[in-house]
N, C-alpha and C positions, 0 to 999 in steps of 0.2 A: 274767838280766835284771837282779839287782841285784850293785852291785859293792859291791868288801869293806868299801867305807868306812860306805856301810851295811849291812852283815849286821852291822859288829862293831858300831856303833848299836843295832841291833836285839836284836843279844841282850847286852849293858851295858845299858841300860832293865829289861829280862825278869832278869835276874841282878838290880838293886838294886829289884825290883820284889818278887822272892821272899826278899830275907831275911828271918829271922827267919821263917820259916814252916818250918825245916829239922825242927824238933825236932818238930814238932805230925806230918809223914809218917814219922818214926820211930820214935816212941811205939806201940806198937800197944797193943789196945784189945780183951778177950775182952767181946765181943758176945753177949748173951741174947736171945736172937727178937721179945721186944715190945720194947725199952727201944730207944733213941733215940739214934742216933753220938755223941761226943761232938764240945759244940759251933766246939772250934780247927780238928778235922778238916773239918767244913762250913767255916766261912770260907776254910780254905787253898784249899779244892775251888772254892769262889768266887772266891776272887779269882786263883790263876788261870787260870780259865777267862777272866774281867774279861781277864785281863790279854793271854790266848790271843788275845782278839779283839781289843781293843787291837790287838795287832803286826800280826793279817791286816790293821785298817781303813791299821795305815803303810805294809804293806808291797801294798796294796792303791795306796794315793796312789804311791808310788814309783816302781812301773812305769809305774803313768799319768803323770809327771813324763818317765820317764825312754825307753820305752819307743817308738816313734819309732809301729810299727802296732798297737801298743794309740792312738793320740792318732790318727791316721790311724778307724780304728772309730768314737770317740765323733766326731771329727770326720761320718764317713757316717751314723750314726746321728743327729743334728744336719740333715744338708741335710733326713732323712727324715720327722724331725720336724716340721722346718720345712712340708714340698712336702704334709706332711700336715694341716696348718694350711691354711693356703691355698686345701688341694684341699677343706674342709670350709666355706669360706668363701663358695668357687665355688659349691656344693653350692650353700647358703646361700640365696644371692644369685639362684640360678636359681630356684630355691623362691619364694621372696616374686616374680621377674618372673612368672612361670606363674600366681598366686594372683593377682595384679593382673591381670593380664589375661585370667584363663579369668570372676573379675566382671566387666571389661567387658563381656564378649563371655557373659553365664551366660544371655542370651536365646538363641539361638544354640546354643551346648550342649544345652540341659532342654531344644530340641526336638531335638535326636539323642538324651537319656537320659542325660545323662552328667549327674550336678551334683556333682562333688567338679573339684578342680585335679586337668589331664592336660597330658600332653608339648604344648609353645606347637605343634609342628607339627599334631600332635591338636586344638588352640584352629581353629589356620589354615582351615585343611579342612573343620572345620562351621563356619566363621563362610564359607566362598566355600559351600557347601551350603546355609545357610541363605537367604545374597543369588540364589544362583538358581534359591532356591523360591519365596521375596518379588518376585522377578519378576517369575515365573511366577503369584503370587496378584494382584498391580499390573494383571496385563493383565484375566487372568479379570474382579477387581473394577472394572475400568475401563468392560467388557461390562456387568458387570448390575447387579453390587451399588451402587455409587458416583450411577448418571444416578440408578433409586431412595433414594437417599437427598435426592441431589439435588434434586428431584421432592419426595416427600416435605415436604424443609425446605423450600422454599417456598412451595407449596400451601396447607402449614399456619400456615406466615406470614399468608396471606389468610385460609381457610378455618382456624376457630378446633374443632373438631368431627372427632375424632380417624383416626372411619375412613371418612369422605366427605375424608378427604384421603386413604389409604389407594386409599382409590377410585380416586382421579382419578389419582394415580399410577403408580398399574399399568395405568388406561388409556390413557394417556398412551406407557406406557412399552410397549404392545402397539402400539395404534399407530403410534407410531414405528420399532420392531423387527421386527415383522413385519408386519405390516400392509400398511403403504407397500413394503418391499420387496417381499411381494409381487406386489404393484400394479404398481413399477416391470419386471417382469421377465416380468411379463404382457406388457407393451406390447414390453420388449425395454431395456427401460434396462438399466447394466448400473453399480451402483457398487460401494466401496470393500467396505460392508461387508455386500454379499450373496457 
């Protein structure tokens, strides 16, 4: 991997760094169990470790510069990192879209017991179901609740006592939707609401 020129340069640098410490490695010191090693030896070992570390970094740099397979691996890894970053941004954007869609359709989602953001297709499905049930409610309310409310509001405008307005509204409702159809069907007249 390293060419001859780079190997010679690295070897020369190692020789220059280690000059002056030969004596520290040749000197033998008798050690006593509780006594520390001589400072010269500690410094020499530490310097050697630093030098080895530096040479290792130099060799890595040289390999990256000269080896095409390593360069290809770096390029592939960079592409993966970019793809991962873009995928993360895409997922954050989708989550924000889901949260916004959920807040707009919170009533429909709450009707189905969902209280936090869910995937968009689920929100759409709940919205369709909610719309379906609203149409059913609208039809039933148009035939039951709405007429009573309309009569009650109209009558309460003229009659200021609430109990009297409610009584008259219920009587009118009964007359229109129960008594009148019964009379008409008795005589054979067919109406759309019968």
